[in-house]
C-alpha positions in Angstrom: 14.1 -22.7 -10.2 15.7 -23.5 -6.8 18.8 -21.6 -7.8 16.7 -18.6 -8.8 14.9 -18.6 -5.5 18.2 -18.8 -3.6 19.6 -15.9 -5.7 16.5 -13.8 -5.0 16.6 -14.6 -1.3 20.3 -13.6 -1.2 19.5 -10.3 -2.9 16.6 -9.6 -0.4 18.8 -8.7 2.6 21.2 -6.2 0.9 18.3 -4.6 -0.9 16.4 -4.2 2.4 19.6 -2.9 4.1 20.0 -0.3 1.4 16.4 0.7 1.7 16.7 1.1 5.5 19.8 3.3 5.0 18.0 5.5 2.6 15.0 5.9 4.9 17.4 6.7 7.8 19.3 9.3 5.9 16.2 11.0 4.5 14.7 11.3 8.0 17.9 13.1 9.2 18.1 15.6 6.4 14.5 16.7 6.7 14.0 20.0 8.7 12.8 19.8 12.3 14.1 18.6 15.6 12.1 16.4 17.9 13.8 17.7 21.1 12.9 21.3 20.2 9.4 20.2 19.3 8.9 18.5 22.7 10.4 21.4 24.7 8.5 23.9 22.6 5.2 22.2 23.4 6.0 22.3 27.1 7.0 25.9 26.9 3.8 26.8 25.1 1.8 25.2 28.0 3.7 27.1 30.7 4.0 30.3 28.7 7.8 30.4 29.0 10.5 30.5 26.4 12.3 27.4 25.2 15.2 26.5 27.5 18.0 25.5 25.0 20.0 23.9 27.8 17.1 21.6 28.5 16.8 20.9 24.8 20.4 19.8 24.6 19.9 17.6 27.7 16.9 16.0 26.1 18.8 15.4 22.9 21.5 13.6 24.9 18.8 11.5 26.7 17.2 10.6 23.4 20.5 9.7 21.8 20.2 12.4 19.1 23.7 13.6 19.8 25.2 10.3 18.9 27.1 10.0 15.6 24.7 9.0 12.8 26.4 5.6 12.2 25.8 4.7 15.9 22.2 5.9 15.7 21.6 3.8 12.5 23.2 0.7 14.1 21.1 1.0 17.3 17.9 1.4 15.3 18.7 -1.4 12.9 19.6 -3.8 15.7 16.3 -2.9 17.4 14.5 -3.8 14.2 16.3 -7.2 14.1 15.8 -8.1 17.8 12.0 -7.7 17.6 11.7 -4.3 19.2 10.7 -2.9 15.8 12.9 0.2 16.1 12.8 0.9 19.8 10.3 3.3 21.3 8.5 6.5 20.2 10.5 9.6 21.1 7.3 11.5 21.8 5.2 9.1 23.8 7.8 6.5 24.9 5.4 3.7 23.6 7.2 0.6 22.2 7.0 0.7 18.4 6.2 -3.1 18.4 3.0 -2.2 20.3 2.2 0.6 17.8 2.6 -1.8 14.9 0.6 -4.6 16.6 -2.2 -2.1 17.2 -2.2 -0.3 13.8 -1.1 -3.0 11.3 -4.3 -5.1 11.4 -6.4 -2.1 10.5 -4.3 -1.2 7.5 -4.2 -4.9 6.5 -8.0 -5.1 6.6 -8.4 -2.0 4.5 -5.7 -3.1 2.0 -7.2 -6.6 1.6 -10.7 -5.3 1.2 -9.7 -2.7 -1.4 -7.5 -5.3 -3.2 -10.4 -7.8 -3.3 -12.7 -5.1 -4.6 -10.2 -4.1 -7.3 -9.9 -7.7 -8.5 -13.7 -8.1 -8.6 -14.2 -4.8 -10.4 -11.1 -4.6 -12.6 -10.5 -8.0 -14.2 -14.2 -8.8 -15.2 -14.4 -5.2 -16.6 -11.3 -5.7 -18.7 -12.5 -9.1 -20.0 -15.9 -7.6 -20.9 -14.3 -4.7 -22.7 -12.1 -7.1 -24.7 -15.0 -9.4 -25.6 -17.2 -6.5 -26.8 -14.3 -4.5 -28.4 -15.4 -1.3 -30.1 -19.1 -1.8 -29.0 -21.0 0.2 -26.4 -19.9 -1.9 -23.3 -16.3 -1.3 -24.3 -16.8 2.4 -24.8 -18.6 2.7 -21.5 -16.0 0.8 -19.5 -13.2 2.8 -21.2 -14.8 6.1 -20.2 -15.1 5.0 -16.6 -11.5 3.8 -16.6 -10.3 7.2 -17.9 -12.2 8.9 -15.0 -10.8 6.5 -12.5 -7.3 7.1 -13.6 -7.7 10.9 -13.7 -9.5 11.5 -10.4 -7.2 11.6 -7.3 -8.4 9.2 -4.6 -8.3 11.8 -1.8 -10.4 14.3 -3.9 -12.9 11.5 -4.6 -13.1 10.7 -0.9 -13.8 14.3 0.0 -16.4 14.6 -2.7 -18.2 11.5 -1.5 -18.3 12.7 2.1 -19.5 16.1 1.0 -22.1 14.6 -1.4 -23.4 12.3 1.3 -23.7 15.2 3.7 -25.5 17.5 1.2 -27.7 15.0 -0.6 -28.5 12.4 2.1 -27.5 14.2 5.3 -25.1 11.2 5.9 -21.7 11.3 7.5 -19.5 8.2 7.7 -18.8 7.0 11.2 -15.4 8.4 12.5 -15.1 6.3 15.7 -13.3 3.1 14.6 -14.6 -0.2 15.8 -13.1 -3.6 15.1 -14.8 -6.4 13.1 -14.9 -8.6 16.2 -16.7 -5.8 18.2 -19.2 -4.7 15.7 -19.0 -6.2 12.2 -21.7 -3.9 10.7 -20.2 -0.8 12.3 -16.7 -1.8 11.1 -18.0 -2.3 7.5 -19.6 1.1 7.6 -16.2 2.7 8.4 -14.1 0.6 6.0 -16.3 0.2 2.9 -16.0 3.7 1.5 -12.2 4.0 1.7 -11.9 0.4 0.4 -14.2 1.2 -2.5 -12.2 4.3 -3.4 -8.8 2.6 -3.3 -10.2 -0.5 -5.0 -11.8 1.6 -7.8 -8.6 3.5 -8.4 -6.6 0.2 -8.6 -9.3 -1.6 -10.7 -8.8 0.9 -13.5 -5.3 -0.2 -14.2 -6.2 -3.8 -13.9 -9.0 -3.4 -16.3 -6.9 -1.6 -18.9 -4.1 -4.1 -18.7 -6.5 -7.1 -18.8 -8.3 -5.7 -21.9 -5.1 -5.0 -23.8 -3.5 -8.4 -23.0 -6.6 -10.4 -24.0 -6.9 -8.5 -27.3 -3.2 -9.2 -27.9 -3.4 -12.9 -27.0 -6.5 -13.4 -29.0 -4.6 -12.5 -32.2 -1.9 -15.2 -31.7 -1.5 -18.1 -34.0 -2.4 -20.8 -31.4 -5.7 -19.0 -30.8 -6.5 -19.1 -34.6 -5.5 -22.8 -34.5 -7.9 -23.6 -31.7 -10.7 -21.7 -33.5 -10.0 -23.7 -36.7 -10.4 -26.9 -34.8 -14.0 -25.9 -33.9 -13.3 -24.9 -30.3 -16.0 -22.7 -29.0 -15.2 -19.0 -28.4 -15.9 -19.4 -24.7 -13.4 -22.2 -24.4 -10.8 -20.3 -26.5 -11.1 -17.4 -24.1 -11.0 -19.2 -20.8 -8.8 -22.3 -21.6 -6.3 -20.9 -24.1 -6.1 -17.1 -23.7 -6.6 -16.3 -20.0 -3.5 -17.8 -18.5 -1.1 -16.1 -20.9 -3.1 -12.8 -20.7 -3.0 -12.8 -16.9 0.9 -12.6 -16.6 1.1 -8.8 -16.8 -2.2 -8.6 -14.8 -0.6 -10.6 -11.9 2.4 -8.2 -12.0 0.1 -5.2 -11.8 -2.1 -6.8 -9.1 0.8 -7.7 -6.9 2.3 -4.2 -7.1 -1.0 -2.6 -6.5 -1.5 -4.7 -3.4 1.5 -3.0 -2.1 0.1 0.3 -3.3 -3.1 -0.5 -1.4 -1.0 -0.7 1.8 0.9 2.5 1.2 -2.1 4.2 -0.5 -4.0 4.0 2.8 -2.0 6.9 4.3 -4.2 9.7 3.1 -7.5 7.9 3.2 -6.9 6.6 6.8 -6.5 10.2 7.8 -9.6 11.4 6.0 -11.8 8.6 7.4 -10.3 8.5 10.9 -8.9 4.9 10.6 -6.1 4.4 13.2 -3.9 2.4 10.9 -0.2 2.4 9.8 -0.7 5.3 7.3 -2.3 7.5 9.9 0.5 6.6 12.3 3.1 7.7 9.8 1.3 11.0 9.4 1.2 11.6 13.1 4.8 10.7 13.5 5.8 13.1 10.6 4.0 15.9 12.3 5.9 15.2 15.5 9.2 14.5 13.9 9.2 11.1 15.6 12.1 9.5 13.7 12.0 5.9 15.0 8.3 5.5 14.3 8.6 6.9 10.8 11.6 4.7 10.0 10.1 1.5 11.4 6.7 1.9 9.7 8.4 2.8 6.4 10.7 -0.2 6.7 7.7 -2.5 7.1 6.2 -1.1 3.9 9.5 -1.7 2.2 9.7 -5.3 3.4 6.2 -5.9 2.1 7.2 -4.5 -1.3 10.2 -6.8 -1.6 8.3 -9.9 -0.5 5.5 -9.0 -3.0 8.0 -8.6 -5.9 9.5 -12.0 -5.1 6.1 -13.7 -5.0 5.2 -12.1 -8.3 8.3 -13.4 -10.0 7.7 -16.9 -8.7 4.1 -16.9 -9.9 5.1 -16.5 -13.5 6.1 -20.2 -13.9 2.7 -21.3 -12.8 1.0 -19.0 -15.2 3.2 -19.9 -18.2 5.3 -23.1 -18.0 7.4 -21.9 -20.9 9.0 -19.4 -18.6 12.3 -20.8 -17.3 14.5 -19.4 -14.5 18.1 -19.5 -15.5 
């Protein structure tokens, strides 16, 4: 297992490097120019035409005229030395400060939604498997189909619209931290967390149900039953660990989806997190901010995949790393 961990750790760095290179290249092939956007905004305020000479000077100042390999190397070094990609081209704010301000809000939303997904998804899948082809199973499967079919952003808009029309209620849009006002923070975060959690819970419930039904048909389960072991002990002691291996994989991947899936809902509910920051940076063509925030999501994805792989041995000792 130690050799496997070392091998995975050695693959982590080149995979991350390749990912950062792809992010950098994609940012450069997209249409739009940050220098033109900045000068265009200034020209609109003064009512003048854009000064192309000034645009070129600004591009030189921002380093946008440097060869792409040099731009990539400078940006990558700034990620390594702790500056998190340098500074915003638009505001001049250090990206490390942007991350420090926005990441806790996204992490709070992602952890809340992930916890709700576990609480809703796995018990629902177990219940559906235990009552297979009976009314609890049918009801849960209908809800799961709806959860998989409805886009989370549409559900969010319908909940806001329904709350306004039916109860004259609008969720708070001014963010407050949990240390400032716990109840006010919960009012802001609970709806997006429930929406993301419900969407993730549908996949967990489906996989849990399918895996439990498959495991319960195995020979060792029939052996346990023939020895007089109660059905409850058969389920919890013999079936659950083996059934949970694919569920853990789905759960770990969906924790990462919970981080990246906050992009749209943070914008809808006015949460100033990482996802909202990426959208603002995209609108302003702020390359360093987009690259740095996307790289953080990439790093989380790689770490999550590694933890998922290593958890298999605990769930099923028969799994060997070779």
